[in-house]
N, C-alpha and C positions, 0 to 999 in steps of 0.2 A: 578441455576447460568448457564447461558449461556456460549456459548464459540464460536473463531473462530478459523479460521484455513486452514492457506496461503499453496499457491504451486504454480507451475511452474518457481520456482527459477533454475540457474544454472552457467554455463559458456559461456559468449560470446564475441565476436571480441570487440575490438571497432569499431563503427558505425552498429553495430548489432541491433537487438532489441530482448525482450522478452517481455512475460505477466504476470504477477502474479494476481491471483485469490483468494479470502479470502469467505469460505462459513462460513456464523454464523450456529448455532446450538442455539435453546434451548432460542433465544431470538427475541421479535419483532422488526425484521430486520426494516422496514419501518418506524418506531420509532427513529431510531440510526443515530448520524452522523458517516461517515466513513471517517477513516483516513489511511492514510500508512506514516511511520515513517523508517527511518533507523541510523544503525550507525555502523558506520566505524571503524577501528582500531585503537583505540587509540584518539578516539574522542567522544563526546558525541551523543547521541540520537537526533536527527532533524526530523522533521515535512517536509514529502516531499511533499504530496497532502492531501488534505480533501473534500469531499463532503457531503451536507447537507442532511436533509430530502426532502428537497422540490429539489434535486438536481445540487445547486449551488457550480461548483469547486473553488477552491484556489492551490494556487502552491507555492512551495519554487522557488526564483529567479532562483536557479541552475539548477531545470529543464524544467521553461517555455518554451515551444515552443518544447521540446522532450517529457516530460510526460505527459499521459491523464489517467486522474480517471473517475471513470465510476458507477455506480451501475444498478442492476436487481433487484427490489424488490422481484417478482415471483419468482426468484432463490435463494434469500439470498444472493447475489452473490456482492460484489465489485472486480473490478478489476484495476490494474494499467498497462499500456501500455507504454511500455520505449521505446524509439525510438533512433537511433542517439547516441547511449550508451557510453560514455566517461568511462577511468580507474578509475576519482573520482569518480564513479557511485557504485564500489564493497562497499558492506556493506551489513547484514544482516539487511533483512527489515520483519517488524512486521506491522502487521494489527491491528487495533484499531475500535473499538464499541463503542459509548455513546449515551446513551438519551441526549439531550440538560442539561446541567446543571448536568449530572447524573453520576454514575460509569463507571469508563474504563474497558472494558473487552481486555484484549490482546492477542494475536497469539504466536504463541511459536519461532516465528520467520524464516524466510528463507534467505538461502545467495545468492548471485548474486555476480558475479565475472568478471566483463570484464578485457579480459585479450590476448595479441595477442601470 
């Protein structure tokens, strides 16, 4: 059973930047689509960004132009670069890995707080 582990969260001021990392263990990273989700207080979990095995990214409208998802298959790591952050980006962020049409592997989540 594989797992994914997030890192890089923390506190940032509005307009600032953070980069989240997600390292995969025990799974064939290159055959998995990767995604970043978030759950804000009182809200449902939502997809923030995804990247396919071919490197094609997708983004939620709320983060387009500010966030960039990428992957490094050699390092078995996916990244989420978050720029020009807003108060409403505050949430627990989760990494997700799944082969197309296959079972999902979730990280434990990491807190990101945007506050002045």
